[in-house]
N, C-alpha and C positions, 0 to 999 in steps of 0.2 A: 840178434833176436828178431824174429819176424814180427811185422806189424800186425796187431790184432785186427780182425775184420769186424766192421760194424754190422748191425742188422741189415742196413741198406745194402752194404756190399755183398752180404751173404745171400739175401733173398730177393733183391731187386738191382742186380749189377748194371742193368741197362736203363734204370729209372731216369725220367726226364723232369720230375717234379721240381718246381722252383725252390722249394724248401729243403727237400731231402734227396733229390735226384743225383745219383752218383755221376751221371754223364752230363749234367747241366753245368757247364763251366761258368755260366752267368748267374747261377743260383747260389743258394746258401750252403749247400752240400753238408747238411747236418749228418753227423755220425753218432748213432745211438747204440749203447751197449747195455746188456742186462747185467745188473749187479744186485744179487739177492732178489727181493720182491720189487725192485725199482728198475727203471730204465734211465740211464744217465748219459749226458753228453756235455762236452765243453766246446765252446765256439768262440771265435775271434772275429769281431766286426772289422770292417774297413771304413775309411773316411767317408765313402759315398753312401754309407748306411745311416748317416746322421740325419736327424730331424731339424736340429738347430745346433749351433756350435757346442761340441762336446757330448751331445746326448743322442742315443740311439732312437731311430724312428719307431713309433708305435706299431706300424704295420709290419715291420721286420720282427718285432717282438712277437706279434700275433702269429706270423708264419713259423717262427721257431717253435713256439709252444704248440701250435696246431700239428705240425708234422711230427714233432717228437712224441706228442701224446698219441697220435695215430699209430706210431710204431709200437708203443707200449700196449695199445689195444690189440693190434694184429698179433703180437707175440703171445699175449695172454690167451687169445682165442685159439691160436695154433696149439698151444700147450693143453688147453682144456679139451680139445677134440683129438689130441694125440696125433697130430699131423706133422709131417716132416718139413712143410713150408706153410707160411701163412696164406690165408685167403686174402684177396685184395680188400682193404677196408677204406672207407671214406668217412669224412666228418659229417655227422648229422646236425650237430650244433656245438658251439663252444662259446664260452664267455671268458674274456680276458679282463683282469683287474690290474691296472697300472698303479702300483703302490707308491712308487717314487721314480723320478727320472733315472734312466739307465745310462751310465757313462759308456760311450762307445769303445773307449780304449781299455776298459777293465777286462779281467778274465771272467767270461760269462759261463755259468754252469746251469744246466737244465736237469731237473729230476721229474720223473713221472711215475705214478703208480695207479694201478687199476683198483678202484674202490667198489665196483659192482660189475659182475660178469654174467651176461645172459647167454643164450645159445648162439646168437648172431651179433650181439652188441656188447660194448664195454663202456663203462663210465670211468673216466680218468681224471685225476687231479694232478696238476703239474705246477712247477714254479721255476722262475728264472732268478738267479742271483748274480750280482756283479761284485767281485772281490768279497764274497761272503755275505753281502747285504741283499735282503729280499727286495726285488724291484717289481716283479709281476707274478701273478698267479693265473691259473687257467683251470676251468672245469669243462669237460667236453664229453659228448657221446659219439662213439664211433661204431660203424656197422660194417659187417662184411657184405659184399655185394654179390648178387646172383648173375648168372649168364644173361646177357642182354643189356646190362648196365655198361655205360661207356668206360668205366674203370675196371671192368671184370678181368681183362688180360694185361693190365698195366705193368705188373711185375713179371 
């Protein structure tokens, strides 16, 4: 059975982003998939992602939620405008709440859903769970960029 392609592999196969870049071998390489009205991902940390023994670094948690939420926004805007590929989107703002320490060796799952959709922006709510336990939440606003913005042709 062929491996299902993620949003990143379909729409940004040459992406270099630390969080979601397909070609960034030093990065997190998040793979996000549309499931109903959500975008989901599973991710496995490595020992060098720890903040202190046994627990995932908060900056890594932020990068995971930021990039994953950004792809939920890009996909929703693409669908809203009937496009075949998403416009490049960037983070305008995001807030992370670290609910409890995240064990780095756990199975980590990300879910994101768009809660408000404008013409060029999307507000997304997301969460990270470790073995089914809520560890972090995120709310962010993501915007599509216009020509002249440094991220305009990043995908």
